[in-house]
C-alpha positions in Angstrom: -18.3 9.4 2.8 -17.0 8.0 -0.4 -13.5 6.1 -0.4 -10.6 7.9 -1.6 -8.9 4.8 -2.3 -8.3 2.6 -5.4 -7.2 -0.9 -6.0 -4.0 -1.1 -8.0 -3.8 -4.8 -8.3 -5.5 -7.9 -6.6 -8.8 -7.9 -4.9 -9.8 -5.6 -2.2 -13.0 -4.4 -0.8 -13.2 -0.7 -0.2 -15.4 0.4 2.5 -16.5 3.8 4.1 -13.7 6.0 5.8 -10.9 4.5 3.9 -11.5 0.6 5.3 -9.9 -2.0 3.2 -10.4 -5.7 3.3 -7.8 -7.7 1.3 -9.4 -10.5 -0.7 -6.3 -11.8 -2.5 -2.9 -12.9 -1.5 -1.1 -9.3 -1.8 -3.5 -6.7 -3.0 -2.3 -3.1 -3.4 -4.4 0.0 -2.8 -3.5 3.6 -3.1 -4.9 7.0 -2.7 -6.9 7.9 -5.9 -6.3 11.2 -7.6 -3.5 12.2 -5.5 -0.8 14.6 -7.0 2.8 13.5 -6.6 4.8 14.8 -3.4 7.6 16.5 -4.7 9.2 18.3 -1.6 8.6 19.1 2.0 7.7 16.6 4.7 4.6 14.4 4.6 2.9 11.7 6.5 -0.2 9.7 6.8 -1.8 7.7 9.6 -3.0 4.1 9.3 -5.1 2.1 11.8 -4.6 -1.7 11.1 -7.7 -4.1 12.0 -5.4 -7.1 11.7 -2.2 -8.7 13.0 -1.4 -10.3 9.6 1.2 -9.4 7.1 0.4 -5.7 5.9 2.9 -3.4 4.3 2.3 0.2 4.3 4.4 2.8 2.6 5.1 5.3 -0.2 5.4 4.2 -4.0 6.6 6.6 -6.9 4.8 6.8 -10.4 6.8 3.8 -11.8 5.6 1.4 -8.9 4.8 -2.0 -10.2 2.6 -4.2 -8.0 2.0 -7.7 -8.8 -0.5 -9.5 -6.5 0.1 -12.9 -8.1 3.8 -12.6 -7.4 3.3 -11.3 -3.8 4.9 -8.0 -4.8 3.4 -5.0 -3.2 4.8 -1.7 -1.7 8.5 -1.9 -0.8 9.0 -5.0 -3.1 10.2 -3.0 -6.2 12.8 -0.1 -6.7 10.0 2.6 -6.7 8.5 1.9 -3.5 9.3 2.0 0.3 7.4 0.0 2.8 7.0 -1.0 6.4 5.9 -4.5 7.5 4.8 -4.3 11.2 4.2 -8.0 11.4 7.9 -8.9 10.5 9.2 -5.6 11.9 11.1 -4.7 8.8 11.4 -1.9 6.2 11.6 -2.7 2.6 12.6 -1.1 -0.7 13.4 -3.2 -3.9 12.4 -6.3 -2.1 15.2 -6.1 0.5 
């Protein structure tokens, strides 16, 4: 099964069935070729294979990730993330 994911910034290995291995400080990965969600209720499911710092969430078209600065989902005004390691929700870095 080919991966439906693409790397936005940083270094990550994309494996089968949506597996991701982060290889840089704060890589960002997204679903490739997904049309923007404009209404309704949407969800997705993620299985984490680590207890390390991982932020999972949603991002708009203007999302600006920066691996070198440690900025991923939830760190700018165009994304919303949840960090299970720290037990916090983030948007615009706060």
